SEDO-650992 format. One record per residue: residue number from 0; residue in one letter; x, y, z of N, C-alpha, C in turn. Coordinates in steps of 0.02 Angstrom, whole numbers, plus 32768, in hexadecimal, padded with zeros to 4 digits. Layout:
BEGIN
<node><num>NUM</num><residu>A</residu><n_X>X</n_X><n_Y>Y</n_Y><n_Z>Z</n_Z><ca_X>X</ca_X><ca_Y>Y</ca_Y><ca_Z>Z</ca_Z><c_X>X</c_X><c_Y>Y</c_Y><c_Z>Z</c_Z></node>
...
//
This chain:
BEGIN
<node><num>0</num><residu>M</residu><n_X>83DA</n_X><n_Y>7F7F</n_Y><n_Z>7E67</n_Z><ca_X>83F0</ca_X><ca_Y>7FA1</ca_Y><ca_Z>7E28</ca_Z><c_X>83FA</c_X><c_Y>7FED</c_Y><c_Z>7E3C</c_Z></node>
<node><num>1</num><residu>S</residu><n_X>8435</n_X><n_Y>7FFA</n_Y><n_Z>7E27</n_Z><ca_X>8449</ca_X><ca_Y>8042</ca_Y><ca_Z>7E3C</ca_Z><c_X>8451</c_X><c_Y>806A</c_Y><c_Z>7DFA</c_Z></node>
<node><num>2</num><residu>N</residu><n_X>8448</n_X><n_Y>80A9</n_Y><n_Z>7DFB</n_Z><ca_X>8458</ca_X><ca_Y>80D6</ca_Y><ca_Z>7DC4</ca_Z><c_X>8469</c_X><c_Y>8119</c_Y><c_Z>7DD0</c_Z></node>
<node><num>3</num><residu>E</residu><n_X>846A</n_X><n_Y>814E</n_Y><n_Z>7DB2</n_Z><ca_X>8478</ca_X><ca_Y>8195</ca_Y><ca_Z>7DC1</ca_Z><c_X>8444</c_X><c_Y>81B1</c_Y><c_Z>7DE4</c_Z></node>
<node><num>4</num><residu>L</residu><n_X>83FB</n_X><n_Y>8189</n_Y><n_Z>7DE8</n_Z><ca_X>83BD</ca_X><ca_Y>81AA</ca_Y><ca_Z>7E02</ca_Z><c_X>83C0</c_X><c_Y>8194</c_Y><c_Z>7E3D</c_Z></node>
<node><num>5</num><residu>G</residu><n_X>83E0</n_X><n_Y>815B</n_Y><n_Z>7E66</n_Z><ca_X>83D7</ca_X><ca_Y>813C</ca_Y><ca_Z>7E95</ca_Z><c_X>83CF</c_X><c_Y>80EA</c_Y><c_Z>7E90</c_Z></node>
<node><num>6</num><residu>V</residu><n_X>83C0</n_X><n_Y>80D6</n_Y><n_Z>7ED0</n_Z><ca_X>83B8</ca_X><ca_Y>808E</ca_Y><ca_Z>7ED3</ca_Z><c_X>836E</c_X><c_Y>8078</c_Y><c_Z>7EBE</c_Z></node>
<node><num>7</num><residu>C</residu><n_X>8369</n_X><n_Y>804B</n_Y><n_Z>7E9D</n_Z><ca_X>831F</ca_X><ca_Y>802D</ca_Y><ca_Z>7E84</ca_Z><c_X>8314</c_X><c_Y>7FE7</c_Y><c_Z>7EBB</c_Z></node>
<node><num>8</num><residu>D</residu><n_X>82E0</n_X><n_Y>7FF8</n_Y><n_Z>7ED4</n_Z><ca_X>82D5</ca_X><ca_Y>7FB9</ca_Y><ca_Z>7F0F</ca_Z><c_X>828E</c_X><c_Y>7F9A</c_Y><c_Z>7EF2</c_Z></node>
<node><num>9</num><residu>G</residu><n_X>827E</n_X><n_Y>7FA9</n_Y><n_Z>7EAA</n_Z><ca_X>8248</ca_X><ca_Y>7F7E</ca_Y><ca_Z>7E8C</ca_Z><c_X>8205</c_X><c_Y>7F95</c_Y><c_Z>7E9A</c_Z></node>
<node><num>10</num><residu>T</residu><n_X>81FE</n_X><n_Y>7FD3</n_Y><n_Z>7EB7</n_Z><ca_X>81C2</ca_X><ca_Y>8000</ca_Y><ca_Z>7EC1</ca_Z><c_X>81C3</c_X><c_Y>8040</c_Y><c_Z>7E9F</c_Z></node>
<node><num>11</num><residu>Y</residu><n_X>8187</n_X><n_Y>8051</n_Y><n_Z>7E85</n_Z><ca_X>8185</ca_X><ca_Y>8090</ca_Y><ca_Z>7E6A</ca_Z><c_X>814C</c_X><c_Y>80B9</c_Y><c_Z>7E86</c_Z></node>
<node><num>12</num><residu>E</residu><n_X>8158</n_X><n_Y>80FB</n_Y><n_Z>7E97</n_Z><ca_X>812C</ca_X><ca_Y>811E</ca_Y><ca_Z>7EB6</ca_Z><c_X>8112</c_X><c_Y>8151</c_Y><c_Z>7E77</c_Z></node>
<node><num>13</num><residu>D</residu><n_X>80C8</n_X><n_Y>815B</n_Y><n_Z>7E78</n_Z><ca_X>80AB</ca_X><ca_Y>818B</ca_Y><ca_Z>7E47</ca_Z><c_X>80BA</c_X><c_Y>81D4</c_Y><c_Z>7E65</c_Z></node>
<node><num>14</num><residu>T</residu><n_X>80D9</n_X><n_Y>81FA</n_Y><n_Z>7E4D</n_Z><ca_X>80E8</ca_X><ca_Y>823C</ca_Y><ca_Z>7E69</ca_Z><c_X>80C7</c_X><c_Y>8274</c_Y><c_Z>7E36</c_Z></node>
<node><num>15</num><residu>S</residu><n_X>8096</n_X><n_Y>825A</n_Y><n_Z>7E0A</n_Z><ca_X>8083</ca_X><ca_Y>8282</ca_Y><ca_Z>7DD9</ca_Z><c_X>8044</c_X><c_Y>82AC</c_Y><c_Z>7DF4</c_Z></node>
<node><num>16</num><residu>H</residu><n_X>8026</n_X><n_Y>829D</n_Y><n_Z>7E32</n_Z><ca_X>7FF1</ca_X><ca_Y>82BF</ca_Y><ca_Z>7E49</ca_Z><c_X>8005</c_X><c_Y>82F4</c_Y><c_Z>7E83</c_Z></node>
<node><num>17</num><residu>D</residu><n_X>7FD4</n_X><n_Y>8317</n_Y><n_Z>7E8F</n_Z><ca_X>7FD2</ca_X><ca_Y>834E</ca_Y><ca_Z>7EBE</ca_Z><c_X>7FCE</c_X><c_Y>8331</c_Y><c_Z>7F0E</c_Z></node>
<node><num>18</num><residu>V</residu><n_X>7FFA</n_X><n_Y>8349</n_Y><n_Z>7F2E</n_Z><ca_X>7FF5</ca_X><ca_Y>8322</ca_Y><ca_Z>7F73</ca_Z><c_X>7FBD</c_X><c_Y>8334</c_Y><c_Z>7FA0</c_Z></node>
<node><num>19</num><residu>R</residu><n_X>7F98</n_X><n_Y>836D</n_Y><n_Z>7F89</n_Z><ca_X>7F63</ca_X><ca_Y>838C</ca_Y><ca_Z>7FAC</ca_Z><c_X>7F24</c_X><c_Y>8350</c_Y><c_Z>7FA7</c_Z></node>
<node><num>20</num><residu>I</residu><n_X>7F1D</n_X><n_Y>8327</n_Y><n_Z>7F6E</n_Z><ca_X>7EE8</ca_X><ca_Y>82F5</ca_Y><ca_Z>7F6C</ca_Z><c_X>7EE2</c_X><c_Y>82C3</c_Y><c_Z>7F9F</c_Z></node>
<node><num>21</num><residu>G</residu><n_X>7F19</n_X><n_Y>82AA</n_Y><n_Z>7FC4</n_Z><ca_X>7F11</ca_X><ca_Y>8280</ca_Y><ca_Z>7FFC</ca_Z><c_X>7F26</c_X><c_Y>8244</c_Y><c_Z>7FFB</c_Z></node>
<node><num>22</num><residu>F</residu><n_X>7F44</n_X><n_Y>8232</n_Y><n_Z>7FC5</n_Z><ca_X>7F62</ca_X><ca_Y>81E3</ca_Y><ca_Z>7FC3</ca_Z><c_X>7FA6</c_X><c_Y>81E3</c_Y><c_Z>7F9A</c_Z></node>
<node><num>23</num><residu>R</residu><n_X>7FBD</n_X><n_Y>81B3</n_Y><n_Z>7F9A</n_Z><ca_X>8005</ca_X><ca_Y>81A2</ca_Y><ca_Z>7F72</ca_Z><c_X>7FF9</c_X><c_Y>8157</c_Y><c_Z>7F5A</c_Z></node>
<node><num>24</num><residu>V</residu><n_X>8008</n_X><n_Y>8152</n_Y><n_Z>7F1B</n_Z><ca_X>8006</ca_X><ca_Y>8108</ca_Y><ca_Z>7EF5</ca_Z><c_X>804A</c_X><c_Y>80EF</c_Y><c_Z>7EEF</c_Z></node>
<node><num>25</num><residu>V</residu><n_X>8056</n_X><n_Y>80B1</n_Y><n_Z>7F03</n_Z><ca_X>809D</ca_X><ca_Y>8092</ca_Y><ca_Z>7F05</ca_Z><c_X>808E</c_X><c_Y>8054</c_Y><c_Z>7EDD</c_Z></node>
<node><num>26</num><residu>E</residu><n_X>80AC</n_X><n_Y>8048</n_Y><n_Z>7EA1</n_Z><ca_X>80B2</ca_X><ca_Y>8009</ca_Y><ca_Z>7E81</ca_Z><c_X>80E9</c_X><c_Y>7FDB</c_Y><c_Z>7EA8</c_Z></node>
<node><num>27</num><residu>T</residu><n_X>80CF</n_X><n_Y>7F9D</n_Y><n_Z>7EBA</n_Z><ca_X>80FD</ca_X><ca_Y>7F61</ca_Y><ca_Z>7ECE</ca_Z><c_X>80FA</c_X><c_Y>7F2F</c_Y><c_Z>7EAA</c_Z></node>
<node><num>28</num><residu>A</residu><n_X>812E</n_X><n_Y>7EFC</n_Y><n_Z>7EC5</n_Z><ca_X>8131</ca_X><ca_Y>7EBD</ca_Y><ca_Z>7E8B</ca_Z><c_X>80E2</c_X><c_Y>7E9A</c_Y><c_Z>7E94</c_Z></node>
<node><num>29</num><residu>M</residu><n_X>80BE</n_X><n_Y>7EA5</n_Y><n_Z>7ED7</n_Z><ca_X>8085</ca_X><ca_Y>7E77</ca_Y><ca_Z>7EE0</ca_Z><c_X>8046</c_X><c_Y>7EA2</c_Y><c_Z>7EBD</c_Z></node>
<node><num>30</num><residu>G</residu><n_X>8048</n_X><n_Y>7EE6</n_Y><n_Z>7EBC</n_Z><ca_X>800A</ca_X><ca_Y>7F0B</ca_Y><ca_Z>7EA6</ca_Z><c_X>801A</c_X><c_Y>7F55</c_Y><c_Z>7EB3</c_Z></node>
<node><num>31</num><residu>T</residu><n_X>7FDE</n_X><n_Y>7F76</n_Y><n_Z>7EB2</n_Z><ca_X>7FD8</ca_X><ca_Y>7FBA</ca_Y><ca_Z>7EC7</ca_Z><c_X>7FCD</c_X><c_Y>7FC9</c_Y><c_Z>7F0B</c_Z></node>
<node><num>32</num><residu>V</residu><n_X>7FEF</n_X><n_Y>7FF5</n_Y><n_Z>7F24</n_Z><ca_X>7FE2</ca_X><ca_Y>8003</ca_Y><ca_Z>7F73</ca_Z><c_X>7FC2</c_X><c_Y>804B</c_Y><c_Z>7F70</c_Z></node>
<node><num>33</num><residu>T</residu><n_X>7F92</n_X><n_Y>805B</n_Y><n_Z>7F8B</n_Z><ca_X>7F7E</ca_X><ca_Y>809D</ca_Y><ca_Z>7F8B</ca_Z><c_X>7F80</c_X><c_Y>80BD</c_Y><c_Z>7FDA</c_Z></node>
<node><num>34</num><residu>I</residu><n_X>7FA3</n_X><n_Y>80F0</n_Y><n_Z>7FE1</n_Z><ca_X>7FBD</ca_X><ca_Y>8104</ca_Y><ca_Z>802C</ca_Z><c_X>7F95</c_X><c_Y>8140</c_Y><c_Z>8041</c_Z></node>
<node><num>35</num><residu>Y</residu><n_X>7F65</n_X><n_Y>8147</n_Y><n_Z>8069</n_Z><ca_X>7F34</ca_X><ca_Y>8183</ca_Y><ca_Z>8071</ca_Z><c_X>7F5B</c_X><c_Y>81AF</c_Y><c_Z>80A5</c_Z></node>
<node><num>36</num><residu>T</residu><n_X>7F69</n_X><n_Y>81E3</n_Y><n_Z>808C</n_Z><ca_X>7F88</ca_X><ca_Y>8220</ca_Y><ca_Z>80BD</ca_Z><c_X>7F64</c_X><c_Y>824D</c_Y><c_Z>80E3</c_Z></node>
<node><num>37</num><residu>R</residu><n_X>7F1C</n_X><n_Y>8252</n_Y><n_Z>80CA</n_Z><ca_X>7EF6</ca_X><ca_Y>827E</ca_Y><ca_Z>80E6</ca_Z><c_X>7EAB</c_X><c_Y>8250</c_Y><c_Z>80F1</c_Z></node>
<node><num>38</num><residu>D</residu><n_X>7E7F</n_X><n_Y>825D</n_Y><n_Z>8129</n_Z><ca_X>7E43</ca_X><ca_Y>824E</ca_Y><ca_Z>8130</ca_Z><c_X>7E14</c_X><c_Y>825E</c_Y><c_Z>80FF</c_Z></node>
<node><num>39</num><residu>E</residu><n_X>7DEC</n_X><n_Y>822E</n_Y><n_Z>80E6</n_Z><ca_X>7DB8</ca_X><ca_Y>823B</ca_Y><ca_Z>80B5</ca_Z><c_X>7D79</c_X><c_Y>8245</c_Y><c_Z>80D9</c_Z></node>
<node><num>40</num><residu>P</residu><n_X>7D51</n_X><n_Y>8274</n_Y><n_Z>80C3</n_Z><ca_X>7D0A</ca_X><ca_Y>8281</ca_Y><ca_Z>80E6</ca_Z><c_X>7CD8</c_X><c_Y>823F</c_Y><c_Z>80CF</c_Z></node>
<node><num>41</num><residu>G</residu><n_X>7CA6</n_X><n_Y>8240</n_Y><n_Z>80FC</n_Z><ca_X>7C79</ca_X><ca_Y>821A</ca_Y><ca_Z>80FA</ca_Z><c_X>7C78</c_X><c_Y>81CF</c_Y><c_Z>8114</c_Z></node>
<node><num>42</num><residu>A</residu><n_X>7C48</n_X><n_Y>81A4</n_Y><n_Z>811C</n_Z><ca_X>7C52</ca_X><ca_Y>8163</ca_Y><ca_Z>8139</ca_Z><c_X>7C6D</c_X><c_Y>8139</c_Y><c_Z>8123</c_Z></node>
<node><num>43</num><residu>K</residu><n_X>7C82</n_X><n_Y>8136</n_Y><n_Z>80D5</n_Z><ca_X>7CAB</ca_X><ca_Y>810D</ca_Y><ca_Z>80B8</ca_Z><c_X>7CF3</c_X><c_Y>8127</c_Y><c_Z>80A6</c_Z></node>
<node><num>44</num><residu>G</residu><n_X>7D07</n_X><n_Y>8158</n_Y><n_Z>80CB</n_Z><ca_X>7D3F</ca_X><ca_Y>8181</ca_Y><ca_Z>80C2</ca_Z><c_X>7D7B</c_X><c_Y>8157</c_Y><c_Z>80E2</c_Z></node>
<node><num>45</num><residu>R</residu><n_X>7DB9</n_X><n_Y>815B</n_Y><n_Z>80C4</n_Z><ca_X>7DEE</ca_X><ca_Y>8147</ca_Y><ca_Z>80E3</ca_Z><c_X>7E0F</c_X><c_Y>8168</c_Y><c_Z>811B</c_Z></node>
<node><num>46</num><residu>K</residu><n_X>7E36</n_X><n_Y>8153</n_Y><n_Z>8141</n_Z><ca_X>7E54</ca_X><ca_Y>8173</ca_Y><ca_Z>817C</ca_Z><c_X>7EA3</c_X><c_Y>8183</c_Y><c_Z>8160</c_Z></node>
<node><num>47</num><residu>A</residu><n_X>7EB5</n_X><n_Y>81B0</n_Y><n_Z>817A</n_Z><ca_X>7F0C</ca_X><ca_Y>81C1</ca_Y><ca_Z>8167</ca_Z><c_X>7F2E</c_X><c_Y>818C</c_Y><c_Z>8180</c_Z></node>
<node><num>48</num><residu>G</residu><n_X>7F5E</n_X><n_Y>8179</n_Y><n_Z>8160</n_Z><ca_X>7F96</ca_X><ca_Y>8143</ca_Y><ca_Z>8174</ca_Z><c_X>7F75</c_X><c_Y>80FE</c_Y><c_Z>8162</c_Z></node>
<node><num>49</num><residu>T</residu><n_X>7F41</n_X><n_Y>80EA</n_Y><n_Z>814B</n_Z><ca_X>7F29</ca_X><ca_Y>80AC</ca_Y><ca_Z>812E</ca_Z><c_X>7F3B</c_X><c_Y>80AA</c_Y><c_Z>80EE</c_Z></node>
<node><num>50</num><residu>T</residu><n_X>7F3F</n_X><n_Y>805F</n_Y><n_Z>80D9</n_Z><ca_X>7F4F</ca_X><ca_Y>8047</ca_Y><ca_Z>8094</ca_Z><c_X>7F1A</c_X><c_Y>8029</c_Y><c_Z>8071</c_Z></node>
<node><num>51</num><residu>A</residu><n_X>7F23</n_X><n_Y>8022</n_Y><n_Z>8039</n_Z><ca_X>7EEB</ca_X><ca_Y>7FED</ca_Y><ca_Z>8015</ca_Z><c_X>7F24</c_X><c_Y>7FD2</c_Y><c_Z>7FD8</c_Z></node>
<node><num>52</num><residu>M</residu><n_X>7F15</n_X><n_Y>7F93</n_Y><n_Z>7FD6</n_Z><ca_X>7F3F</ca_X><ca_Y>7F68</ca_Y><ca_Z>7F9E</ca_Z><c_X>7F10</c_X><c_Y>7F48</c_Y><c_Z>7F71</c_Z></node>
<node><num>53</num><residu>V</residu><n_X>7F28</n_X><n_Y>7F57</n_Y><n_Z>7F2F</n_Z><ca_X>7F07</ca_X><ca_Y>7F33</ca_Y><ca_Z>7EF7</ca_Z><c_X>7F3C</c_X><c_Y>7F00</c_Y><c_Z>7EDB</c_Z></node>
<node><num>54</num><residu>Y</residu><n_X>7F2A</n_X><n_Y>7EBF</n_Y><n_Z>7EDE</n_Z><ca_X>7F65</ca_X><ca_Y>7E8B</ca_Y><ca_Z>7ED1</ca_Z><c_X>7F60</c_X><c_Y>7E83</c_Y><c_Z>7E81</c_Z></node>
<node><num>55</num><residu>R</residu><n_X>7F9D</n_X><n_Y>7E7D</n_Y><n_Z>7E6C</n_Z><ca_X>7FA3</ca_X><ca_Y>7E69</ca_Y><ca_Z>7E1A</ca_Z><c_X>7F7A</c_X><c_Y>7E1C</c_Y><c_Z>7E14</c_Z></node>
<node><num>56</num><residu>D</residu><n_X>7F98</n_X><n_Y>7DF2</n_Y><n_Z>7E39</n_Z><ca_X>7F7D</ca_X><ca_Y>7DA2</ca_Y><ca_Z>7E3B</ca_Z><c_X>7F4D</c_X><c_Y>7D93</c_Y><c_Z>7E72</c_Z></node>
<node><num>57</num><residu>P</residu><n_X>7F32</n_X><n_Y>7D5B</n_Y><n_Z>7E7B</n_Z><ca_X>7F0E</ca_X><ca_Y>7D50</ca_Y><ca_Z>7EB5</ca_Z><c_X>7F3A</c_X><c_Y>7D65</c_Y><c_Z>7EF1</c_Z></node>
<node><num>58</num><residu>P</residu><n_X>7F10</n_X><n_Y>7D7C</n_Y><n_Z>7F1E</n_Z><ca_X>7F29</ca_X><ca_Y>7D8D</ca_Y><ca_Z>7F5E</ca_Z><c_X>7F4C</c_X><c_Y>7D56</c_Y><c_Z>7F80</c_Z></node>
<node><num>59</num><residu>P</residu><n_X>7F81</n_X><n_Y>7D66</n_Y><n_Z>7FB0</n_Z><ca_X>7FA8</ca_X><ca_Y>7D31</ca_Y><ca_Z>7FD2</ca_Z><c_X>7F7B</c_X><c_Y>7D13</c_Y><c_Z>8007</c_Z></node>
<node><num>60</num><residu>R</residu><n_X>7F76</n_X><n_Y>7CCE</n_Y><n_Z>800F</n_Z><ca_X>7F50</ca_X><ca_Y>7CB1</ca_Y><ca_Z>803E</ca_Z><c_X>7F62</c_X><c_Y>7CBE</c_Y><c_Z>8082</c_Z></node>
<node><num>61</num><residu>Q</residu><n_X>7F33</n_X><n_Y>7CBF</n_Y><n_Z>80B1</n_Z><ca_X>7F46</ca_X><ca_Y>7CD3</ca_Y><ca_Z>80F4</ca_Z><c_X>7F5A</c_X><c_Y>7C98</c_Y><c_Z>810F</c_Z></node>
<node><num>62</num><residu>M</residu><n_X>7F8A</n_X><n_Y>7CA1</n_Y><n_Z>8145</n_Z><ca_X>7FA3</ca_X><ca_Y>7C66</ca_Y><ca_Z>8175</ca_Z><c_X>7F7C</c_X><c_Y>7C6E</c_Y><c_Z>81AB</c_Z></node>
<node><num>63</num><residu>R</residu><n_X>7F78</n_X><n_Y>7C1D</n_Y><n_Z>81C5</n_Z><ca_X>7F61</ca_X><ca_Y>7C16</ca_Y><ca_Z>81FE</ca_Z><c_X>7F8E</c_X><c_Y>7C2D</c_Y><c_Z>8230</c_Z></node>
<node><num>64</num><residu>L</residu><n_X>7F69</n_X><n_Y>7C4B</n_Y><n_Z>826A</n_Z><ca_X>7F94</ca_X><ca_Y>7C58</ca_Y><ca_Z>82AD</ca_Z><c_X>7FA4</c_X><c_Y>7C1D</c_Y><c_Z>82D4</c_Z></node>
<node><num>65</num><residu>K</residu><n_X>7FE9</n_X><n_Y>7C1F</n_Y><n_Z>82F1</n_Z><ca_X>7FFD</ca_X><ca_Y>7BE8</ca_Y><ca_Z>830F</ca_Z><c_X>7FD3</c_X><c_Y>7BDF</c_Y><c_Z>8356</c_Z></node>
<node><num>66</num><residu>A</residu><n_X>7FCD</n_X><n_Y>7B9C</n_Y><n_Z>8365</n_Z><ca_X>7FA3</ca_X><ca_Y>7B90</ca_Y><ca_Z>839A</ca_Z><c_X>7FAA</c_X><c_Y>7BBF</c_Y><c_Z>83E4</c_Z></node>
<node><num>67</num><residu>K</residu><n_X>7FDF</n_X><n_Y>7BCF</n_Y><n_Z>83EF</n_Z><ca_X>7FEF</ca_X><ca_Y>7BF5</ca_Y><ca_Z>8430</ca_Z><c_X>7FD5</c_X><c_Y>7C38</c_Y><c_Z>8417</c_Z></node>
<node><num>68</num><residu>Y</residu><n_X>7FCD</n_X><n_Y>7C4A</n_Y><n_Z>83E8</n_Z><ca_X>7FA8</ca_X><ca_Y>7C88</ca_Y><ca_Z>83DD</ca_Z><c_X>7F5F</c_X><c_Y>7C88</c_Y><c_Z>83D7</c_Z></node>
<node><num>69</num><residu>R</residu><n_X>7F4B</n_X><n_Y>7C4C</n_Y><n_Z>83CB</n_Z><ca_X>7EFC</ca_X><ca_Y>7C49</ca_Y><ca_Z>83B7</ca_Z><c_X>7ED5</c_X><c_Y>7C45</c_Y><c_Z>83FB</c_Z></node>
<node><num>70</num><residu>K</residu><n_X>7EFE</n_X><n_Y>7C2B</n_Y><n_Z>842F</n_Z><ca_X>7EDE</ca_X><ca_Y>7C11</ca_Y><ca_Z>8472</ca_Z><c_X>7ECE</c_X><c_Y>7C57</c_Y><c_Z>8493</c_Z></node>
<node><num>71</num><residu>R</residu><n_X>7EDB</n_X><n_Y>7C92</n_Y><n_Z>8484</n_Z><ca_X>7EC9</ca_X><ca_Y>7CD2</ca_Y><ca_Z>84AB</ca_Z><c_X>7E8C</c_X><c_Y>7CEB</c_Y><c_Z>84A8</c_Z></node>
//
């Protein structure tokens, strides 16, 4: 979908917060993705560049690795 504001790819990025808080929130079709842009202090803190996904539906099931990759 295209309009005067640009091309819509099905995602929404929350830009209403201050950049200094250290994370960005993006809404996708599968759920909400939080992208951490700064390290958080403490033992439970997140590292910069990591993400956290909150699924709307049950999370997708994990696929089993092919045999040639399991033997390593």
